[in-house]
BAVO-978427 format. One record per residue (C-alpha): x, y negated, z; residue in one letter; residue number from 1. Coordinates in Angstrom, 2 decimals. Layout:
N
X;Y;Z;A;NUM
...
***
This chain:
204
35.65;4.01;5.30;X;1
34.16;7.35;4.12;X;2
30.43;7.63;5.39;X;3
28.47;10.67;5.48;X;4
26.60;10.04;2.41;X;5
30.66;9.05;0.68;X;6
32.09;12.21;2.08;X;7
28.77;14.11;0.31;X;8
30.11;12.97;-2.90;X;9
33.37;13.96;-2.54;X;10
35.36;10.97;-2.10;X;11
38.32;10.38;0.55;X;12
40.45;7.27;2.40;X;13
43.42;8.11;0.61;X;14
45.12;5.19;-0.35;X;15
41.99;2.74;0.70;X;16
40.19;4.24;-3.05;X;17
37.64;6.69;-3.64;X;18
38.24;10.14;-5.18;X;19
37.43;13.23;-6.12;X;20
38.00;15.75;-3.44;X;21
38.48;19.99;-3.29;X;22
35.62;21.98;-1.36;X;23
38.26;23.00;1.04;X;24
39.38;19.46;0.92;X;25
35.99;17.99;1.54;X;26
35.05;20.72;4.65;X;27
38.27;19.95;5.84;X;28
37.32;16.04;5.54;X;29
33.71;17.07;7.81;X;30
35.68;19.42;10.25;X;31
37.36;16.00;10.96;X;32
34.41;14.06;11.11;X;33
32.60;16.09;13.82;X;34
36.29;16.44;15.90;X;35
36.89;13.05;15.74;X;36
33.08;12.26;17.23;X;37
33.31;15.15;19.60;X;38
37.19;14.10;21.20;X;39
36.03;10.34;21.15;X;40
33.04;11.13;22.89;X;41
34.97;13.45;25.59;X;42
37.98;11.50;25.99;X;43
37.71;7.95;24.16;X;44
39.47;6.73;21.28;X;45
42.77;6.87;22.55;X;46
42.70;10.20;22.43;X;47
45.81;12.21;20.72;X;48
45.10;12.96;17.36;X;49
46.86;16.30;17.97;X;50
43.65;16.97;20.06;X;51
41.34;16.11;17.20;X;52
43.22;18.43;14.78;X;53
42.81;21.49;17.06;X;54
39.14;20.87;17.38;X;55
38.60;20.82;13.83;X;56
41.56;23.32;13.37;X;57
43.51;21.32;10.54;X;58
47.25;20.28;10.60;X;59
48.19;16.67;11.19;X;60
49.54;16.32;7.90;X;61
46.16;17.08;6.75;X;62
44.28;14.74;8.94;X;63
46.94;11.65;8.26;X;64
46.09;12.56;4.87;X;65
42.78;11.66;5.10;X;66
42.78;8.99;7.87;X;67
46.67;7.50;7.67;X;68
45.77;5.12;10.61;X;69
43.76;5.61;14.01;X;70
41.31;2.75;13.11;X;71
40.62;4.43;9.64;X;72
39.04;7.74;11.76;X;73
37.37;5.35;14.16;X;74
35.67;3.69;11.37;X;75
34.58;6.55;9.61;X;76
32.77;8.40;12.38;X;77
31.24;5.35;13.17;X;78
29.56;5.17;10.22;X;79
28.75;8.77;9.51;X;80
26.95;8.33;12.65;X;81
25.01;5.29;11.54;X;82
24.39;7.13;8.14;X;83
23.05;9.80;9.66;X;84
20.62;8.48;12.23;X;85
19.77;6.13;9.62;X;86
19.11;8.13;6.84;X;87
16.81;10.73;9.35;X;88
14.41;7.55;9.34;X;89
12.52;8.55;5.95;X;90
13.02;12.08;6.70;X;91
10.38;11.36;9.86;X;92
8.00;9.63;7.96;X;93
8.03;12.09;5.72;X;94
7.40;14.41;8.09;X;95
4.86;13.62;10.67;X;96
2.13;10.62;11.28;X;97
3.57;6.89;11.24;X;98
3.69;6.13;14.82;X;99
4.63;9.55;15.97;X;100
7.74;9.67;13.17;X;101
8.75;5.50;14.51;X;102
8.31;7.30;18.28;X;103
10.88;10.11;17.77;X;104
13.15;8.03;14.94;X;105
13.31;6.11;18.61;X;106
14.64;8.23;20.69;X;107
17.34;9.10;18.05;X;108
18.26;5.61;18.24;X;109
19.41;6.29;21.69;X;110
20.75;9.63;20.74;X;111
23.23;7.31;18.89;X;112
23.76;4.73;21.41;X;113
24.72;7.69;23.39;X;114
26.82;9.30;21.03;X;115
28.59;5.64;20.38;X;116
29.98;5.16;23.78;X;117
33.57;6.88;23.37;X;118
33.79;3.95;19.63;X;119
32.91;0.69;22.36;X;120
36.31;0.41;23.03;X;121
37.85;0.30;20.20;X;122
34.53;-1.95;19.17;X;123
34.88;-4.53;21.19;X;124
38.57;-4.99;21.47;X;125
38.91;-7.98;18.76;X;126
40.39;-5.84;16.25;X;127
40.10;-6.96;12.81;X;128
40.09;-2.96;11.21;X;129
36.58;-3.27;12.87;X;130
34.98;-6.08;11.77;X;131
32.10;-4.79;9.52;X;132
31.32;-2.86;11.40;X;133
28.43;-5.07;13.87;X;134
26.84;-5.95;10.26;X;135
26.95;-2.34;8.80;X;136
25.28;-0.94;11.83;X;137
22.46;-4.36;11.62;X;138
21.48;-3.84;7.90;X;139
21.46;0.15;7.97;X;140
19.17;-0.01;10.97;X;141
16.70;-3.02;10.02;X;142
16.30;-1.42;7.28;X;143
15.52;2.10;8.61;X;144
12.89;0.49;11.39;X;145
11.33;-1.32;9.43;X;146
10.02;0.83;6.92;X;147
9.04;2.77;10.25;X;148
7.35;-0.54;11.52;X;149
5.80;-1.30;8.33;X;150
3.98;2.22;7.98;X;151
2.51;2.38;11.41;X;152
1.12;-0.94;11.26;X;153
0.03;-0.32;8.49;X;154
-1.79;2.30;9.84;X;155
-3.60;0.40;12.29;X;156
-1.47;2.55;15.31;X;157
0.91;-0.52;16.48;X;158
0.31;-4.78;16.62;X;159
1.74;-6.02;13.44;X;160
4.35;-8.40;14.98;X;161
7.50;-6.34;15.94;X;162
11.03;-7.90;14.24;X;163
12.66;-4.67;14.06;X;164
16.17;-6.50;15.20;X;165
14.17;-6.75;18.73;X;166
13.05;-3.56;19.18;X;167
16.82;-2.46;18.24;X;168
17.71;-4.63;21.07;X;169
15.30;-3.48;23.26;X;170
15.60;0.16;23.36;X;171
19.76;-0.98;23.40;X;172
18.75;-2.32;26.68;X;173
17.24;0.05;28.10;X;174
19.54;2.96;27.08;X;175
22.14;2.06;29.19;X;176
23.70;5.90;30.30;X;177
22.95;7.74;34.05;X;178
26.68;7.97;35.57;X;179
26.89;11.60;34.24;X;180
25.67;10.27;30.95;X;181
22.42;11.79;30.50;X;182
19.96;9.89;28.03;X;183
15.99;11.37;30.02;X;184
15.43;7.47;31.75;X;185
16.36;6.36;28.37;X;186
13.47;8.31;26.26;X;187
11.25;7.83;28.99;X;188
11.61;4.10;28.74;X;189
11.53;3.95;25.62;X;190
8.37;6.29;25.56;X;191
6.76;3.73;27.04;X;192
7.78;0.80;25.08;X;193
6.40;2.72;21.89;X;194
3.05;3.47;24.57;X;195
3.30;-0.60;24.55;X;196
3.78;-1.42;20.88;X;197
-0.03;-0.15;20.43;X;198
-1.63;-2.32;22.39;X;199
-2.93;-4.45;20.05;X;200
-3.12;-2.52;17.15;X;201
-5.49;-3.39;14.13;X;202
-5.98;-6.58;15.25;X;203
-5.91;-9.17;13.18;X;204
***
């Protein structure tokens, strides 16, 4: 399936192979992935594909050329969102002090969880098409978060015994949406969690 990184390199899912695409085709692919994210978040993964094509400003034929099955599109949207969130970690680390970069990325992760809810029905359906996604999610986010935790711990800003998997699960647990899909409460709870990581910072 096409991740954001793969898409940026001019790959497509047609025929299950990576093939070069023209710039106009790449724009159509990017538009489809963004449109699908928007429509899935609003209407769920069973939303009519015609609605996605219209949102993207392309024809149904273009949609089906890139994504012959609905599951192809769902997987591509999920991987694109995972990649965008994980790839934000080194960008934040380069621009902010370690603990600030960690706090900002965890807030970015809250946004990812909120956006992912439109895909939840598919991800928990038991369909084999989605079987590889949890491992992809775990591998990308653990690696991204480990780098941020290591930098903050080495700077003496947080305690050094925090496991990335545990922290990811904690943030996910705090990120249940309000009835109106707002994330303000989750953001406050995650900010408090980061404050808690400071306890014992620099201790041997």
